[in-house]
GUBA-948149 format. One line per 3 residues: number of its first residue (from 1); their letters; for each residue x, y, z of N, C-alpha, C. Coordinates in Angstrom, 2 decimals. Example, Ala and Ser with C-alpha at 12.3 -4.5 7.8 and 13.67 -1.06 7.14 Angstrom:
2
1> AS> 13.19/-5.69/7.80/12.30/-4.50/7.80/13.20/-3.30/7.80  12.85/-2.25/7.08/13.67/-1.06/7.14/12.90/0.03/7.87
//
This chain:
106
1> XXX> 24.53/23.97/50.82/24.15/22.63/51.23/22.84/22.68/52.02  21.93/21.83/51.66/20.64/21.81/52.35/20.76/21.03/53.65  19.89/21.39/54.59/19.89/20.71/55.87/18.57/19.97/56.05
4> XXX> 18.58/19.03/56.95/17.36/18.27/57.22/16.32/19.17/57.86  15.07/18.80/57.70/13.97/19.54/58.32/13.96/19.30/59.81  13.53/20.31/60.54/13.50/20.18/62.00/12.21/19.52/62.46
7> XXX> 12.30/18.83/63.56/11.12/18.21/64.17/10.15/19.31/64.61  10.67/20.46/65.01/9.82/21.57/65.43/8.95/22.06/64.27  9.53/22.16/63.06/8.74/22.61/61.91/7.69/21.55/61.56
10> XXX> 8.08/20.28/61.59/7.11/19.21/61.36/5.95/19.33/62.34  6.25/19.48/63.62/5.21/19.58/64.64/4.31/20.78/64.38  4.90/21.91/63.96/4.11/23.10/63.65/3.14/22.81/62.51
13> XXX> 3.63/22.21/61.44/2.77/21.91/60.29/1.68/20.93/60.69  2.05/19.87/61.41/1.06/18.87/61.82/-0.02/19.50/62.69  0.34/20.48/63.52/-0.64/21.16/64.36/-1.65/21.95/63.53
16> XXX> -1.26/22.35/62.31/-2.15/23.13/61.45/-3.06/22.24/60.60  -2.69/20.99/60.42/-3.43/20.09/59.54/-4.64/19.50/60.26  -5.59/18.96/59.51/-6.79/18.39/60.14/-6.43/17.38/61.23
19> XXX> -7.12/17.45/62.34/-6.81/16.58/63.48/-7.72/15.36/63.50  -8.27/15.01/62.36/-9.23/13.91/62.29/-8.59/12.53/62.32  -7.27/12.48/62.41/-6.60/11.19/62.38/-6.29/10.72/60.98
22> XXX> -6.63/11.52/59.98/-6.38/11.15/58.59/-5.00/11.59/58.11  -4.27/12.31/58.94/-2.93/12.78/58.59/-1.90/11.90/59.27  -0.89/11.51/58.52/0.22/10.73/59.07/1.50/11.23/58.41
25> XXX> 2.61/10.89/59.01/3.89/11.25/58.41/4.87/10.10/58.57  5.88/10.13/57.73/6.92/9.11/57.78/8.27/9.80/57.56  9.21/9.62/58.50/10.53/10.20/58.30/11.23/9.53/57.11
28> XXX> 11.93/10.33/56.31/12.60/9.79/55.14/13.86/10.61/54.88  15.00/10.07/55.28/16.30/10.69/55.01/16.37/12.14/55.47  15.94/12.42/56.68/16.02/13.75/57.25/14.85/14.66/56.89
31> XXX> 13.93/14.14/56.10/12.76/14.91/55.72/11.53/14.11/56.15  10.32/14.60/55.82/9.10/13.93/56.26/8.10/13.87/55.13  7.60/12.68/54.84/6.55/12.49/53.85/5.22/12.65/54.59
34> XXX> 4.29/13.42/54.00/2.98/13.66/54.62/1.92/12.86/53.86  1.16/12.08/54.61/0.06/11.27/54.07/-1.26/11.86/54.53  -2.25/11.79/53.66/-3.61/12.17/54.03/-4.53/11.12/53.43
37> XXX> -5.36/10.53/54.28/-6.26/9.44/53.86/-5.51/8.34/53.13  -4.30/8.04/53.60/-3.51/6.94/53.07/-2.72/7.24/51.80  -2.81/8.47/51.30/-2.09/8.84/50.08/-1.03/9.89/50.40
40> XXX> 0.08/9.83/49.70/1.12/10.85/49.85/0.62/12.13/49.18  0.47/13.19/49.96/0.02/14.48/49.41/1.17/15.48/49.31  2.23/15.24/50.04/3.35/16.15/50.01/4.38/15.78/51.04
43> XXX> 5.11/16.79/51.49/6.13/16.52/52.49/6.75/17.79/53.03  7.58/17.58/54.04/8.37/18.66/54.62/9.79/18.45/54.12  10.30/19.43/53.40/11.64/19.37/52.81/12.35/20.67/53.14
46> XXX> 13.47/20.58/53.83/14.24/21.78/54.19/13.34/22.83/54.86  12.53/22.37/55.79/11.59/23.23/56.52/10.67/24.01/55.59  10.22/23.35/54.52/9.22/23.90/53.61/8.14/22.83/53.46
49> XXX> 6.87/23.23/53.50/5.77/22.30/53.27/5.42/22.37/51.79  5.64/21.28/51.08/5.37/21.19/49.65/4.29/20.16/49.41  3.39/20.44/48.47/2.36/19.48/48.09/2.50/19.13/46.62
52> XXX> 1.97/17.96/46.29/2.01/17.52/44.90/1.20/18.46/44.03  1.62/18.56/42.78/0.90/19.39/41.83/-0.36/18.67/41.38  -1.49/19.26/41.69/-2.78/18.77/41.19/-3.54/20.00/40.70
55> XXX> -4.60/19.75/39.96/-5.42/20.87/39.50/-5.99/21.64/40.70  -6.42/20.91/41.71/-6.99/21.56/42.90/-5.96/22.44/43.60  -4.77/21.91/43.80/-3.73/22.68/44.48/-3.37/23.93/43.68
58> XXX> -3.29/23.80/42.37/-2.96/24.94/41.51/-4.09/25.97/41.54  -5.35/25.50/41.57/-6.49/26.40/41.62/-6.53/27.15/42.96  -6.24/26.45/44.04/-6.29/27.06/45.37/-5.10/27.97/45.65
61> XXX> -3.99/27.72/44.97/-2.78/28.52/45.17/-2.19/28.89/43.80  -2.90/29.70/43.03/-2.48/29.98/41.66/-1.13/30.69/41.54  -0.74/31.43/42.56/0.51/32.18/42.49/1.65/31.55/43.29
64> XXX> 1.40/30.38/43.87/2.42/29.73/44.69/3.57/29.23/43.80  4.78/29.40/44.26/5.92/28.95/43.46/6.06/27.43/43.46  6.66/26.94/42.38/7.02/25.53/42.30/8.45/25.40/42.81
67> XXX> 8.68/24.39/43.62/10.01/24.18/44.17/10.33/22.69/44.11  11.61/22.41/44.03/12.08/21.03/43.98/12.39/20.58/45.41  11.78/19.48/45.85/12.04/19.03/47.22/13.49/18.57/47.42
70> XXX> 14.06/17.96/46.39/15.45/17.50/46.43/15.89/17.31/44.99  17.18/17.25/44.79/17.73/17.16/43.44/17.20/15.94/42.69  16.69/16.19/41.50/16.18/15.11/40.66/14.71/14.81/40.85
73> XXX> 14.05/15.46/41.80/12.64/15.21/42.07/11.76/16.11/41.21  10.51/15.71/41.05/9.53/16.56/40.37/9.24/17.79/41.23  8.94/18.89/40.56/8.59/20.11/41.29/7.27/19.92/42.02
76> XXX> 7.20/20.56/43.17/6.00/20.54/43.99/5.62/21.99/44.29  4.43/22.18/44.83/3.93/23.52/45.12/4.25/23.88/46.57  4.86/25.04/46.75/5.17/25.53/48.08/3.89/26.08/48.73
79> XXX> 3.58/25.57/49.91/2.42/26.04/50.66/2.89/27.19/51.55  2.42/28.39/51.25/2.85/29.54/52.04/1.77/30.01/53.02  0.59/29.43/52.94/-0.50/29.79/53.87/-0.57/28.74/54.98
82> XXX> 0.57/28.47/55.57/0.72/27.36/56.50/-0.03/27.57/57.81  -0.38/28.80/58.14/-1.06/29.06/59.41/-2.57/29.20/59.27  -3.11/28.80/58.12/-4.55/28.88/57.89/-5.15/27.47/57.86
85> XXX> -5.62/27.03/59.01/-6.11/25.64/59.16/-7.24/25.28/58.19  -8.22/26.16/58.06/-9.35/25.86/57.16/-8.87/25.71/55.73  -7.96/26.59/55.31/-7.40/26.50/53.96/-6.65/25.18/53.78
88> XXX> -5.84/24.80/54.75/-5.07/23.56/54.63/-5.98/22.34/54.56  -7.06/22.35/55.32/-8.00/21.23/55.27/-8.63/21.13/53.88  -9.02/22.25/53.32/-9.57/22.26/51.96/-8.52/21.80/50.96
91> XXX> -7.31/22.32/51.10/-6.22/21.95/50.19/-5.97/20.44/50.20  -5.84/19.86/51.37/-5.58/18.42/51.45/-6.76/17.61/50.95  -7.96/18.00/51.33/-9.16/17.25/50.92/-9.32/17.24/49.40
94> XXX> -9.12/18.39/48.77/-9.29/18.45/47.32/-8.11/17.84/46.57  -6.91/17.98/47.13/-5.73/17.41/46.50/-5.77/15.88/46.52  -6.12/15.32/47.66/-6.10/13.86/47.80/-7.10/13.20/46.85
97> XXX> -8.20/13.88/46.57/-9.21/13.32/45.66/-8.68/13.18/44.24  -7.66/13.96/43.87/-7.11/13.91/42.52/-5.90/12.98/42.39  -5.47/12.41/43.48/-4.30/11.53/43.44/-4.72/10.08/43.23
100> XXX> -3.88/9.32/42.51/-4.22/7.91/42.29/-4.13/7.10/43.59  -4.80/5.99/43.60/-4.73/5.09/44.75/-3.29/4.59/44.87  -2.83/4.37/46.11/-1.45/3.86/46.29/-1.31/2.48/45.67
103> XXX> -0.11/2.22/45.14/0.16/0.90/44.58/0.32/-0.09/45.72  -0.21/-1.27/45.50/-0.10/-2.31/46.54/1.28/-2.93/46.49  1.81/-3.19/47.67/3.11/-3.86/47.77/2.93/-5.35/47.56
106> X> 3.93/-5.94/46.99/3.87/-7.40/46.77/4.54/-8.14/47.90
//
């Protein structure tokens, strides 16, 4: 049985991400969705930082495993270089550029 992600792990990941104010998170059923420049780039699931599959993410982490954040979800890329701030900034910047604009709510 999987457990919810800890606030401590979220805080650790957030401390590694760009501090420009472009990063936000939203709690979601015991896990955390990570936003960058207003787009969902990934999340914290079971104390794992996963990002959406994009060409940039695959190029920057060619050997990173694909993991499922939760049952029935699309596979995402496991970020294992979590303590490398410069790498994470590049990863988020290049990943977000390949993601579609968020759909507007009605």
